[in-house]
N, C-alpha and C positions, 0 to 999 in steps of 0.2 A: 447460857452457861455452857461451857465446853468441858467434856470429860476426856482425859488422856489416859489410856490404858497402856502401860509401858513395861516391858520385861526388863530385868536387870541386864548388865553388860554380858555380851556373848563371849565366846572363846576366840582365840587368835585366828581360827580358820572359819569365821562366820562373818556375816554382814547384817545390817539392820534394814528392815523394810517398814513402810507405813501404809496403812489403808484408811481411807476417809469414810465416814458415815454421817450423812447430812441430808436434809431435805431441800431440794432446789425450789426456787420460786417460779411460778408459771406465768406465761404471758399469752393472752388471747384477745388482744385489743385491736389487732389488725393495723398497726401503724409502726413505722420505723422508729419513731421517738420512744414509744413504750417498749419496743423490743430492745433498743439500745440500753434503756434504763434497766430492764430486766437482766440483760446479759452482764451489765456492770455489777448489779447487786449479787448475782450468782458468783461472779468472779471474786468479789470481795469476801464472800463466805468461804470459798475454796482457798483463797490466798491465806486467810487466817489459819486454817487448819494445816495447810501444807507447810507453813512456817513452823508451826508447833512440831510437826513430824520431823522436819529437818533439824530443828533444835535438839530433838531427842536422838539424832544420829542416823535417821533413816536416809538411805542412799537411793532407794527405789520407792516411789510413792504412787499410789493408784487412786483415782477418783471414781465416783459412781457413774452409772449410765444416766444420760440426759441431765448431767450436772450443770451444763452450760445453759440449756434452753428451758429446763422444767419439763414435766411430763405431759402437760396438757396445752397443746397449741393447735390452732386451726390450720387448714391447708393454706389459707391466705397469709399466715404468719411466716411460712417457711423461708421466703426470700430475705426477710429481715433477721431471722435467727440463725441463718446458715452461714457457712464460709467455704471458700475454695480450699482445697488441700492439695499440696503437691503430689504428683503421681508417684514419684520416686524419692528416696532419701535426699535431703538437701546437703550441698557441700558447705554452705554457710548458715548462719542463724536465720530464722524466719523473717526477721525485720529487714534482711537484705534481699528478700525474694522479689522478683519482678511481677509475679502473679499477684493480683490484688487479693490480699487476705484480710479477713475481718479483724478489727482491732482486738477483740477478746481473745482470738486465737493466738495472735502475736504476743499478747500480754502473758499468756501461759508459758510461752517460750522464754520470754524475758525473766519470768519467775524461776524457771528451771536453771537458767544461766546464773542468776544472782545467787541462788541457794546451792548451786553445784550439786544438783540432784537429777536423777532420771525421773521424769514426770509423765505419767500416762493419763490422758484426758480424753473424754468423750465429746464429740462435736456432731452437729448436724451438717453434713457435707453436701454441697451442691456441685454438680458436674458442669464445668464451664463450656465444654465442647458439644454438649448434647442439646439440640433444640427443644427436646421435650421437657427441659428443666428437671432433670432427674436428681433425686436426693437420696442420701445414704446415712445410716446410723454408723458412724465411723469412730473407731478408737485409734488414737494417735500416740506414739511414743516420742518424747522429746528428750534429748541428751543434755548433759550439764553445760554444753556450749550453746544451747538454744536451737540446735538443729533438729529437724524431723528425721528420725531414723526408721520409722515404720508406720504404715497406714493399713488398718484392718477394717473392711466393710462387713458389717454383721451379715452372716449367712442365713441363720435361722430366725426369721422375723416372727414376731408374736402378734397374732390377731390384728389389732388396730394398726400395727406398723405396716401391714400390706397396703394400706390406703395412703400412708404418709411417705413411704420410702421404698426403694428398690433393694433387692437382696444382693449381697456380694457373692463372689464365687471362688475365693481363694483364702486358705488359711495363712496366717502370718506369724512369724517369730522374729525376734531381734536379739542380738548379742550385746552383752555388757561385760565389764571386768568381773562380774559376779556370777555369770552363767548366761544361759539362753532362756528367754522368756517367751512363752506362747500366749497370744492375745485372744480372749474370748469375751463375748457380750451376752450376759444373762442366760437364756435358754440354750445357748451354744454348749454349755457344759453338760447338758443332759442328752446331747446327741453324740453317740459314740463315734460315728464316722467323721465327725468334725474334730473333736479333741483327740481321737485316736490317731488321726493323720499327723497332728502336731507332735504327739508323743513318739510315734513309731517312725515316721519319715523325717520330720524336722528335728527329732532328738532333743526336745526341750527339757530343761532341768526344772523349770517352774512354770506354773500357769498363773496368769493374771485374769481375774474375772471382774468385770465392771458390770453391775447389775441393777435392776429395779424389781425387787420382789415385794409386791404391795398387798397381796391378798390376805395373808395372815403373817404374824411376826415370825412364825416358825418354818415357813416354806423354804426360805433361802438357806437357813442353817441346815435343814434336813438335806437339801440338795447338795450343799458343800460337803457334808459328811459322806454322802454317797459318792460324790465325785472324787473326793480324796481317796476313798477306799479303792475305787475302780482304777483311777488314773495312776495311783501310787507315786504322786509327785506333790511337793508342797504347793499350796494354793494361797494366793493373795486375793482376798475377796473384799471388794469395796461396793457398798450398797446404799441406795437411797433410804433415808429414815422416814418411812411412811407408817401409818397406823399409830396406835397408842403407844406401843412398846418400841416403836421404830421398826426396823426390818432385820437388823443384825448385820454385822460385818466382822471380819477377823482374818487371822492367818492360821491356816490348817497345815499340820505336818503329819504325814503318814509314818507309821512305825509301830513298834511294840506298844507304846503308850497312847498312840493316836492323839497327841497333844494338839489342842487348838486354843489360841488366844483370841478372845472375841469380846464384843461389846453390843449392848442393846440400846444404850442411851442416845437420843438424838444429838446431833452436832458433836461428834466424837472422833477421836483418832486412836488407832491401834498401832503400836510400834512393837515389833518382835524381831527375834534373831533367826536367821536361817543359815544352815551350814553351806559352805562353798562346795560345789561339785568336786568330786575326787580329782579330776584332771586339773583343777585350778588351785589345789592346795599346795602349799610350799612343802617341798621334800628336801631332806638334807643332801648336799652334794656327795657323790661317791668319794670314799676315802682315796687319797692319792696313793698310787703304787710306786714305790721306790725300788728300783732294781739293786740287788745286792752287788757290791763290788768285791772283787778278789783282793 
């Protein structure tokens, strides 16, 4: 069963966003065949929810952390679950890239193109040029033409991740017709020098948080409440649905009422409205001045 939590239509100077809340399937069998099957099953789950979000009018859609691979995989599984990711934004859609990309990665680009949405998806990235076979927890932004517009490698790794992956070293934001979005993965949002740089130096209008808060159902929500208060920016929070009540996901908006639109049910979509930044709002053209004639 899928639950859709959807706000009513927004105003003329707003746009709609969608965040996914689902539990990805794990793979730890150590074979390419089982990994391929796992990646396909997770893609099918994500595709279904992304389509629902797009049907509800969402133009920017965010998926949870480890949504493609599942959260439990062995070191030996990494070559089968990972993909190369272009180092810079692509000029064309991913399916035209010469770098060999994993099928599931290209499938997400095709989905963004088909639905005409900005899709943010988390992948396990492998570095093609490094003989050590380095891996990264990577968040990728895909535009409505299926192009990759941004790649963010998680900076603040969490315990077990230090065994599986390397840490990134650069914050990343990308521009859309709706504003500038800063990309964060899970505990990044609790590290002020990470999100602070995005807010203060990169001048982001919104934060995207792709996460896996699995310890209690309330940890993620409490973190987002605090983050929204401190960062003073709208937050799009997509999370894995772990534990009995899930983990929570939602769209958080700072302000006088501290409005948050959220969900706890597993396999869910939240669709909400966000105001366009002031600089992107339509303003009436100045009245024409007609010189008086004698």
